[in-house]
PyMOL Python script that loads the backbone (N, CA, C, O; Angstrom):
from pymol import cmd

cmd.read_pdbstr("""\
ATOM      1  N   MET A   1      -0.381  -1.870  -6.417  1.00  0.00           N
ATOM      2  CA  MET A   1       0.423  -2.352  -7.507  1.00  0.00           C
ATOM      3  C   MET A   1      -0.403  -2.471  -8.788  1.00  0.00           C
ATOM      4  O   MET A   1       0.152  -2.512  -9.886  1.00  0.00           O
ATOM      5  N   ALA A   2      -1.711  -2.524  -8.649  1.00  0.00           N
ATOM      6  CA  ALA A   2      -2.578  -2.659  -9.818  1.00  0.00           C
ATOM      7  C   ALA A   2      -2.873  -1.315 -10.474  1.00  0.00           C
ATOM      8  O   ALA A   2      -3.434  -1.274 -11.569  1.00  0.00           O
ATOM      9  N   SER A   3      -2.506  -0.228  -9.827  1.00  0.00           N
ATOM     10  CA  SER A   3      -2.770   1.101 -10.367  1.00  0.00           C
ATOM     11  C   SER A   3      -1.978   1.335 -11.645  1.00  0.00           C
ATOM     12  O   SER A   3      -0.819   0.926 -11.725  1.00  0.00           O
ATOM     13  N   PRO A   4      -2.563   1.976 -12.640  1.00  0.00           N
ATOM     14  CA  PRO A   4      -1.817   2.319 -13.851  1.00  0.00           C
ATOM     15  C   PRO A   4      -0.644   3.256 -13.545  1.00  0.00           C
ATOM     16  O   PRO A   4       0.332   3.293 -14.294  1.00  0.00           O
ATOM     17  N   LEU A   5      -0.740   4.010 -12.450  1.00  0.00           N
ATOM     18  CA  LEU A   5       0.331   4.925 -12.070  1.00  0.00           C
ATOM     19  C   LEU A   5       1.558   4.200 -11.542  1.00  0.00           C
ATOM     20  O   LEU A   5       2.651   4.766 -11.534  1.00  0.00           O
ATOM     21  N   ALA A   6       1.397   2.963 -11.102  1.00  0.00           N
ATOM     22  CA  ALA A   6       2.509   2.216 -10.512  1.00  0.00           C
ATOM     23  C   ALA A   6       3.624   1.954 -11.515  1.00  0.00           C
ATOM     24  O   ALA A   6       4.769   1.741 -11.115  1.00  0.00           O
ATOM     25  N   ALA A   7       3.322   1.966 -12.792  1.00  0.00           N
ATOM     26  CA  ALA A   7       4.339   1.707 -13.814  1.00  0.00           C
ATOM     27  C   ALA A   7       5.141   2.960 -14.169  1.00  0.00           C
ATOM     28  O   ALA A   7       6.160   2.852 -14.851  1.00  0.00           O
ATOM     29  N   LEU A   8       4.719   4.128 -13.732  1.00  0.00           N
ATOM     30  CA  LEU A   8       5.353   5.379 -14.132  1.00  0.00           C
ATOM     31  C   LEU A   8       6.648   5.722 -13.394  1.00  0.00           C
ATOM     32  O   LEU A   8       7.613   6.121 -14.046  1.00  0.00           O
ATOM     33  N   PRO A   9       6.717   5.587 -12.077  1.00  0.00           N
ATOM     34  CA  PRO A   9       7.937   6.024 -11.390  1.00  0.00           C
ATOM     35  C   PRO A   9       9.085   5.032 -11.543  1.00  0.00           C
ATOM     36  O   PRO A   9       8.872   3.850 -11.810  1.00  0.00           O
ATOM     37  N   ASP A  10      10.306   5.534 -11.368  1.00  0.00           N
ATOM     38  CA  ASP A  10      11.474   4.661 -11.359  1.00  0.00           C
ATOM     39  C   ASP A  10      11.450   3.746 -10.143  1.00  0.00           C
ATOM     40  O   ASP A  10      11.803   2.570 -10.225  1.00  0.00           O
ATOM     41  N   ILE A  11      11.028   4.305  -9.021  1.00  0.00           N
ATOM     42  CA  ILE A  11      10.935   3.543  -7.772  1.00  0.00           C
ATOM     43  C   ILE A  11       9.541   3.776  -7.187  1.00  0.00           C
ATOM     44  O   ILE A  11       9.310   4.804  -6.550  1.00  0.00           O
ATOM     45  N   PRO A  12       8.613   2.847  -7.388  1.00  0.00           N
ATOM     46  CA  PRO A  12       7.265   3.046  -6.834  1.00  0.00           C
ATOM     47  C   PRO A  12       7.264   2.888  -5.314  1.00  0.00           C
ATOM     48  O   PRO A  12       8.054   2.127  -4.755  1.00  0.00           O
ATOM     49  N   LEU A  13       6.378   3.610  -4.665  1.00  0.00           N
ATOM     50  CA  LEU A  13       6.216   3.539  -3.220  1.00  0.00           C
ATOM     51  C   LEU A  13       4.851   2.930  -2.937  1.00  0.00           C
ATOM     52  O   LEU A  13       3.822   3.490  -3.314  1.00  0.00           O
ATOM     53  N   TYR A  14       4.849   1.798  -2.282  1.00  0.00           N
ATOM     54  CA  TYR A  14       3.599   1.120  -1.956  1.00  0.00           C
ATOM     55  C   TYR A  14       3.306   1.265  -0.474  1.00  0.00           C
ATOM     56  O   TYR A  14       4.204   1.138   0.358  1.00  0.00           O
ATOM     57  N   ALA A  15       2.050   1.530  -0.145  1.00  0.00           N
ATOM     58  CA  ALA A  15       1.620   1.623   1.245  1.00  0.00           C
ATOM     59  C   ALA A  15       0.440   0.664   1.418  1.00  0.00           C
ATOM     60  O   ALA A  15      -0.637   0.883   0.864  1.00  0.00           O
ATOM     61  N   ARG A  16       0.654  -0.374   2.174  1.00  0.00           N
ATOM     62  CA  ARG A  16      -0.368  -1.397   2.359  1.00  0.00           C
ATOM     63  C   ARG A  16      -1.494  -0.895   3.268  1.00  0.00           C
ATOM     64  O   ARG A  16      -1.261  -0.171   4.236  1.00  0.00           O
ATOM     65  N   SER A  17      -2.686  -1.290   2.936  1.00  0.00           N
ATOM     66  CA  SER A  17      -3.848  -0.955   3.752  1.00  0.00           C
ATOM     67  C   SER A  17      -4.780  -2.164   3.770  1.00  0.00           C
ATOM     68  O   SER A  17      -5.222  -2.633   2.721  1.00  0.00           O
ATOM     69  N   ASP A  18      -5.071  -2.658   4.953  1.00  0.00           N
ATOM     70  CA  ASP A  18      -5.979  -3.793   5.103  1.00  0.00           C
ATOM     71  C   ASP A  18      -7.327  -3.321   5.632  1.00  0.00           C
ATOM     72  O   ASP A  18      -7.814  -3.817   6.648  1.00  0.00           O
ATOM     73  N   ILE A  19      -7.910  -2.384   4.951  1.00  0.00           N
ATOM     74  CA  ILE A  19      -9.191  -1.826   5.395  1.00  0.00           C
ATOM     75  C   ILE A  19     -10.292  -2.861   5.200  1.00  0.00           C
ATOM     76  O   ILE A  19     -10.515  -3.370   4.102  1.00  0.00           O
ATOM     77  N   ILE A  20     -10.958  -3.147   6.285  1.00  0.00           N
ATOM     78  CA  ILE A  20     -12.030  -4.139   6.267  1.00  0.00           C
ATOM     79  C   ILE A  20     -13.393  -3.455   6.320  1.00  0.00           C
ATOM     80  O   ILE A  20     -14.354  -3.923   5.708  1.00  0.00           O
ATOM     81  N   SER A  21     -13.470  -2.363   7.042  1.00  0.00           N
ATOM     82  CA  SER A  21     -14.756  -1.676   7.178  1.00  0.00           C
ATOM     83  C   SER A  21     -14.547  -0.169   7.063  1.00  0.00           C
ATOM     84  O   SER A  21     -13.416   0.313   7.003  1.00  0.00           O
ATOM     85  N   PHE A  22     -15.643   0.552   7.034  1.00  0.00           N
ATOM     86  CA  PHE A  22     -15.566   1.998   6.920  1.00  0.00           C
ATOM     87  C   PHE A  22     -15.010   2.645   8.187  1.00  0.00           C
ATOM     88  O   PHE A  22     -14.692   3.834   8.181  1.00  0.00           O
ATOM     89  N   LEU A  23     -14.891   1.887   9.264  1.00  0.00           N
ATOM     90  CA  LEU A  23     -14.355   2.422  10.514  1.00  0.00           C
ATOM     91  C   LEU A  23     -12.826   2.409  10.550  1.00  0.00           C
ATOM     92  O   LEU A  23     -12.214   3.083  11.379  1.00  0.00           O
ATOM     93  N   ASP A  24     -12.216   1.639   9.650  1.00  0.00           N
ATOM     94  CA  ASP A  24     -10.756   1.579   9.612  1.00  0.00           C
ATOM     95  C   ASP A  24     -10.210   2.904   9.093  1.00  0.00           C
ATOM     96  O   ASP A  24     -10.910   3.668   8.427  1.00  0.00           O
ATOM     97  N   THR A  25      -8.957   3.156   9.409  1.00  0.00           N
ATOM     98  CA  THR A  25      -8.364   4.448   9.084  1.00  0.00           C
ATOM     99  C   THR A  25      -7.343   4.340   7.962  1.00  0.00           C
ATOM    100  O   THR A  25      -6.736   3.289   7.755  1.00  0.00           O
ATOM    101  N   LEU A  26      -7.165   5.430   7.250  1.00  0.00           N
ATOM    102  CA  LEU A  26      -6.155   5.517   6.202  1.00  0.00           C
ATOM    103  C   LEU A  26      -4.900   6.234   6.686  1.00  0.00           C
ATOM    104  O   LEU A  26      -4.028   6.558   5.880  1.00  0.00           O
ATOM    105  N   VAL A  27      -4.797   6.487   7.987  1.00  0.00           N
ATOM    106  CA  VAL A  27      -3.661   7.227   8.524  1.00  0.00           C
ATOM    107  C   VAL A  27      -2.337   6.542   8.204  1.00  0.00           C
ATOM    108  O   VAL A  27      -1.401   7.196   7.743  1.00  0.00           O
ATOM    109  N   ALA A  28      -2.247   5.257   8.440  1.00  0.00           N
ATOM    110  CA  ALA A  28      -0.975   4.546   8.215  1.00  0.00           C
ATOM    111  C   ALA A  28      -0.531   4.601   6.756  1.00  0.00           C
ATOM    112  O   ALA A  28       0.615   4.972   6.499  1.00  0.00           O
ATOM    113  N   PRO A  29      -1.381   4.251   5.788  1.00  0.00           N
ATOM    114  CA  PRO A  29      -0.899   4.301   4.410  1.00  0.00           C
ATOM    115  C   PRO A  29      -0.680   5.720   3.890  1.00  0.00           C
ATOM    116  O   PRO A  29       0.138   5.924   2.992  1.00  0.00           O
ATOM    117  N   LEU A  30      -1.392   6.697   4.434  1.00  0.00           N
ATOM    118  CA  LEU A  30      -1.222   8.063   3.947  1.00  0.00           C
ATOM    119  C   LEU A  30      -0.055   8.792   4.601  1.00  0.00           C
ATOM    120  O   LEU A  30       0.390   9.814   4.080  1.00  0.00           O
ATOM    121  N   SER A  31       0.450   8.299   5.721  1.00  0.00           N
ATOM    122  CA  SER A  31       1.581   8.946   6.382  1.00  0.00           C
ATOM    123  C   SER A  31       2.818   9.017   5.489  1.00  0.00           C
ATOM    124  O   SER A  31       3.437  10.078   5.410  1.00  0.00           O
ATOM    125  N   PRO A  32       3.208   7.924   4.808  1.00  0.00           N
ATOM    126  CA  PRO A  32       4.354   8.042   3.897  1.00  0.00           C
ATOM    127  C   PRO A  32       4.080   8.993   2.738  1.00  0.00           C
ATOM    128  O   PRO A  32       4.989   9.670   2.258  1.00  0.00           O
ATOM    129  N   VAL A  33       2.830   9.045   2.289  1.00  0.00           N
ATOM    130  CA  VAL A  33       2.480   9.965   1.211  1.00  0.00           C
ATOM    131  C   VAL A  33       2.648  11.408   1.680  1.00  0.00           C
ATOM    132  O   VAL A  33       3.203  12.236   0.958  1.00  0.00           O
ATOM    133  N   ASN A  34       2.169  11.709   2.885  1.00  0.00           N
ATOM    134  CA  ASN A  34       2.332  13.059   3.438  1.00  0.00           C
ATOM    135  C   ASN A  34       3.801  13.415   3.612  1.00  0.00           C
ATOM    136  O   ASN A  34       4.208  14.536   3.305  1.00  0.00           O
ATOM    137  N   ALA A  35       4.603  12.465   4.104  1.00  0.00           N
ATOM    138  CA  ALA A  35       6.031  12.712   4.268  1.00  0.00           C
ATOM    139  C   ALA A  35       6.692  12.979   2.922  1.00  0.00           C
ATOM    140  O   ALA A  35       7.579  13.827   2.824  1.00  0.00           O
ATOM    141  N   LEU A  36       6.271  12.270   1.897  1.00  0.00           N
ATOM    142  CA  LEU A  36       6.814  12.484   0.561  1.00  0.00           C
ATOM    143  C   LEU A  36       6.442  13.858   0.019  1.00  0.00           C
ATOM    144  O   LEU A  36       7.268  14.523  -0.605  1.00  0.00           O
ATOM    145  N   VAL A  37       5.219  14.284   0.251  1.00  0.00           N
ATOM    146  CA  VAL A  37       4.780  15.618  -0.184  1.00  0.00           C
ATOM    147  C   VAL A  37       5.637  16.694   0.478  1.00  0.00           C
ATOM    148  O   VAL A  37       6.062  17.642  -0.181  1.00  0.00           O
ATOM    149  N   VAL A  38       5.889  16.549   1.776  1.00  0.00           N
ATOM    150  CA  VAL A  38       6.716  17.524   2.497  1.00  0.00           C
ATOM    151  C   VAL A  38       8.138  17.525   1.944  1.00  0.00           C
ATOM    152  O   VAL A  38       8.709  18.589   1.704  1.00  0.00           O
ATOM    153  N   ALA A  39       8.714  16.334   1.739  1.00  0.00           N
ATOM    154  CA  ALA A  39      10.087  16.242   1.240  1.00  0.00           C
ATOM    155  C   ALA A  39      10.229  16.847  -0.148  1.00  0.00           C
ATOM    156  O   ALA A  39      11.190  17.566  -0.420  1.00  0.00           O
ATOM    157  N   VAL A  40       9.281  16.560  -1.020  1.00  0.00           N
ATOM    158  CA  VAL A  40       9.333  17.113  -2.377  1.00  0.00           C
ATOM    159  C   VAL A  40       9.146  18.628  -2.341  1.00  0.00           C
ATOM    160  O   VAL A  40       9.817  19.358  -3.071  1.00  0.00           O
ATOM    161  N   SER A  41       8.240  19.096  -1.495  1.00  0.00           N
ATOM    162  CA  SER A  41       8.001  20.537  -1.384  1.00  0.00           C
ATOM    163  C   SER A  41       9.235  21.270  -0.886  1.00  0.00           C
ATOM    164  O   SER A  41       9.514  22.388  -1.321  1.00  0.00           O
ATOM    165  N   GLU A  42       9.976  20.649   0.022  1.00  0.00           N
ATOM    166  CA  GLU A  42      11.195  21.289   0.535  1.00  0.00           C
ATOM    167  C   GLU A  42      12.263  21.400  -0.550  1.00  0.00           C
ATOM    168  O   GLU A  42      13.066  22.333  -0.526  1.00  0.00           O
ATOM    169  N   LYS A  43      12.285  20.480  -1.486  1.00  0.00           N
ATOM    170  CA  LYS A  43      13.285  20.488  -2.552  1.00  0.00           C
ATOM    171  C   LYS A  43      12.819  21.265  -3.780  1.00  0.00           C
ATOM    172  O   LYS A  43      13.627  21.602  -4.646  1.00  0.00           O
ATOM    173  N   ALA A  44      11.535  21.547  -3.855  1.00  0.00           N
ATOM    174  CA  ALA A  44      10.986  22.252  -5.014  1.00  0.00           C
ATOM    175  C   ALA A  44      11.445  23.704  -5.023  1.00  0.00           C
ATOM    176  O   ALA A  44      11.598  24.324  -3.970  1.00  0.00           O
ATOM    177  N   PRO A  45      11.660  24.233  -6.206  1.00  0.00           N
ATOM    178  CA  PRO A  45      12.037  25.643  -6.273  1.00  0.00           C
ATOM    179  C   PRO A  45      10.899  26.530  -5.792  1.00  0.00           C
ATOM    180  O   PRO A  45       9.727  26.179  -5.927  1.00  0.00           O
ATOM    181  N   GLY A  46      11.240  27.645  -5.250  1.00  0.00           N
ATOM    182  CA  GLY A  46      10.222  28.570  -4.771  1.00  0.00           C
ATOM    183  C   GLY A  46      10.055  28.501  -3.267  1.00  0.00           C
ATOM    184  O   GLY A  46      10.733  27.741  -2.575  1.00  0.00           O
ATOM    185  N   ASP A  47       9.163  29.289  -2.800  1.00  0.00           N
ATOM    186  CA  ASP A  47       8.910  29.419  -1.374  1.00  0.00           C
ATOM    187  C   ASP A  47       8.084  28.234  -0.868  1.00  0.00           C
ATOM    188  O   ASP A  47       7.068  27.875  -1.464  1.00  0.00           O
ATOM    189  N   LEU A  48       8.529  27.635   0.231  1.00  0.00           N
ATOM    190  CA  LEU A  48       7.828  26.490   0.806  1.00  0.00           C
ATOM    191  C   LEU A  48       6.397  26.861   1.184  1.00  0.00           C
ATOM    192  O   LEU A  48       5.475  26.080   0.950  1.00  0.00           O
ATOM    193  N   ASN A  49       6.204  28.036   1.762  1.00  0.00           N
ATOM    194  CA  ASN A  49       4.846  28.475   2.123  1.00  0.00           C
ATOM    195  C   ASN A  49       3.967  28.589   0.888  1.00  0.00           C
ATOM    196  O   ASN A  49       2.790  28.231   0.923  1.00  0.00           O
ATOM    197  N   GLU A  50       4.533  29.085  -0.193  1.00  0.00           N
ATOM    198  CA  GLU A  50       3.776  29.208  -1.439  1.00  0.00           C
ATOM    199  C   GLU A  50       3.349  27.829  -1.947  1.00  0.00           C
ATOM    200  O   GLU A  50       2.228  27.656  -2.426  1.00  0.00           O
ATOM    201  N   ASN A  51       4.255  26.846  -1.839  1.00  0.00           N
ATOM    202  CA  ASN A  51       3.924  25.489  -2.266  1.00  0.00           C
ATOM    203  C   ASN A  51       2.781  24.912  -1.440  1.00  0.00           C
ATOM    204  O   ASN A  51       1.865  24.297  -1.987  1.00  0.00           O
ATOM    205  N   PHE A  52       2.832  25.108  -0.119  1.00  0.00           N
ATOM    206  CA  PHE A  52       1.776  24.566   0.729  1.00  0.00           C
ATOM    207  C   PHE A  52       0.462  25.332   0.567  1.00  0.00           C
ATOM    208  O   PHE A  52      -0.611  24.738   0.676  1.00  0.00           O
ATOM    209  N   GLU A  53       0.526  26.617   0.315  1.00  0.00           N
ATOM    210  CA  GLU A  53      -0.696  27.376   0.049  1.00  0.00           C
ATOM    211  C   GLU A  53      -1.366  26.861  -1.226  1.00  0.00           C
ATOM    212  O   GLU A  53      -2.591  26.772  -1.302  1.00  0.00           O
ATOM    213  N   ARG A  54      -0.555  26.526  -2.216  1.00  0.00           N
ATOM    214  CA  ARG A  54      -1.094  25.961  -3.458  1.00  0.00           C
ATOM    215  C   ARG A  54      -1.769  24.618  -3.168  1.00  0.00           C
ATOM    216  O   ARG A  54      -2.860  24.348  -3.671  1.00  0.00           O
ATOM    217  N   LEU A  55      -1.122  23.780  -2.357  1.00  0.00           N
ATOM    218  CA  LEU A  55      -1.741  22.505  -1.975  1.00  0.00           C
ATOM    219  C   LEU A  55      -3.057  22.722  -1.243  1.00  0.00           C
ATOM    220  O   LEU A  55      -4.036  22.021  -1.496  1.00  0.00           O
ATOM    221  N   GLU A  56      -3.080  23.689  -0.342  1.00  0.00           N
ATOM    222  CA  GLU A  56      -4.314  23.981   0.403  1.00  0.00           C
ATOM    223  C   GLU A  56      -5.436  24.377  -0.547  1.00  0.00           C
ATOM    224  O   GLU A  56      -6.578  23.961  -0.354  1.00  0.00           O
ATOM    225  N   ARG A  57      -5.132  25.174  -1.570  1.00  0.00           N
ATOM    226  CA  ARG A  57      -6.151  25.576  -2.550  1.00  0.00           C
ATOM    227  C   ARG A  57      -6.665  24.354  -3.321  1.00  0.00           C
ATOM    228  O   ARG A  57      -7.864  24.227  -3.570  1.00  0.00           O
ATOM    229  N   ILE A  58      -5.748  23.462  -3.692  1.00  0.00           N
ATOM    230  CA  ILE A  58      -6.154  22.244  -4.407  1.00  0.00           C
ATOM    231  C   ILE A  58      -7.042  21.384  -3.518  1.00  0.00           C
ATOM    232  O   ILE A  58      -8.073  20.878  -3.961  1.00  0.00           O
ATOM    233  N   TRP A  59      -6.634  21.219  -2.248  1.00  0.00           N
ATOM    234  CA  TRP A  59      -7.429  20.417  -1.315  1.00  0.00           C
ATOM    235  C   TRP A  59      -8.812  21.027  -1.126  1.00  0.00           C
ATOM    236  O   TRP A  59      -9.806  20.303  -1.068  1.00  0.00           O
ATOM    237  N   ASP A  60      -8.883  22.362  -1.031  1.00  0.00           N
ATOM    238  CA  ASP A  60     -10.182  23.024  -0.908  1.00  0.00           C
ATOM    239  C   ASP A  60     -11.039  22.794  -2.144  1.00  0.00           C
ATOM    240  O   ASP A  60     -12.234  22.520  -2.042  1.00  0.00           O
ATOM    241  N   GLU A  61     -10.417  22.907  -3.313  1.00  0.00           N
ATOM    242  CA  GLU A  61     -11.134  22.746  -4.580  1.00  0.00           C
ATOM    243  C   GLU A  61     -11.768  21.353  -4.696  1.00  0.00           C
ATOM    244  O   GLU A  61     -12.886  21.211  -5.192  1.00  0.00           O
ATOM    245  N   TYR A  62     -11.048  20.342  -4.240  1.00  0.00           N
ATOM    246  CA  TYR A  62     -11.544  18.972  -4.357  1.00  0.00           C
ATOM    247  C   TYR A  62     -12.217  18.466  -3.089  1.00  0.00           C
ATOM    248  O   TYR A  62     -12.598  17.298  -3.021  1.00  0.00           O
ATOM    249  N   GLY A  63     -12.370  19.323  -2.082  1.00  0.00           N
ATOM    250  CA  GLY A  63     -13.067  18.935  -0.866  1.00  0.00           C
ATOM    251  C   GLY A  63     -12.386  17.807  -0.114  1.00  0.00           C
ATOM    252  O   GLY A  63     -13.049  16.925   0.431  1.00  0.00           O
ATOM    253  N   VAL A  64     -11.039  17.836  -0.085  1.00  0.00           N
ATOM    254  CA  VAL A  64     -10.293  16.771   0.565  1.00  0.00           C
ATOM    255  C   VAL A  64     -10.561  16.766   2.074  1.00  0.00           C
ATOM    256  O   VAL A  64     -10.696  15.704   2.682  1.00  0.00           O
ATOM    257  N   TYR A  65     -10.637  17.940   2.662  1.00  0.00           N
ATOM    258  CA  TYR A  65     -10.865  18.041   4.110  1.00  0.00           C
ATOM    259  C   TYR A  65     -12.168  18.782   4.349  1.00  0.00           C
ATOM    260  O   TYR A  65     -12.505  19.725   3.634  1.00  0.00           O
ATOM    261  N   GLU A  66     -12.892  18.341   5.363  1.00  0.00           N
ATOM    262  CA  GLU A  66     -14.138  19.002   5.728  1.00  0.00           C
ATOM    263  C   GLU A  66     -13.832  20.329   6.397  1.00  0.00           C
ATOM    264  O   GLU A  66     -12.971  20.417   7.272  1.00  0.00           O
ATOM    265  N   GLN A  67     -14.544  21.352   5.976  1.00  0.00           N
ATOM    266  CA  GLN A  67     -14.363  22.676   6.549  1.00  0.00           C
ATOM    267  C   GLN A  67     -15.207  22.803   7.812  1.00  0.00           C
ATOM    268  O   GLN A  67     -16.388  22.456   7.825  1.00  0.00           O
ATOM    269  N   GLY A  68     -14.575  23.311   8.880  1.00  0.00           N
ATOM    270  CA  GLY A  68     -15.264  23.408  10.171  1.00  0.00           C
ATOM    271  C   GLY A  68     -15.945  24.697  10.400  1.00  0.00           C
ATOM    272  O   GLY A  68     -16.557  24.894  11.450  1.00  0.00           O
TER     273      GLY A  68
END
""", "prot")
cmd.dss("prot")
cmd.show_as("cartoon", "prot")
cmd.util.cbc("prot")
cmd.orient("prot")
């Protein structure tokens, strides 16, 4: 709620996270975010595969996921 981005949307989506240590996971708070990305991508104009390929390129560019 303290994020400057929280004031931008008509309906903000908050995902609580009680992370205490580096061993805790972000799976729970990121699950609604992932679901939202999928829902928006399905409604976005253009090919769904093209949208996800674009996301994959962005994730690669910013090193979101470790490459195996």
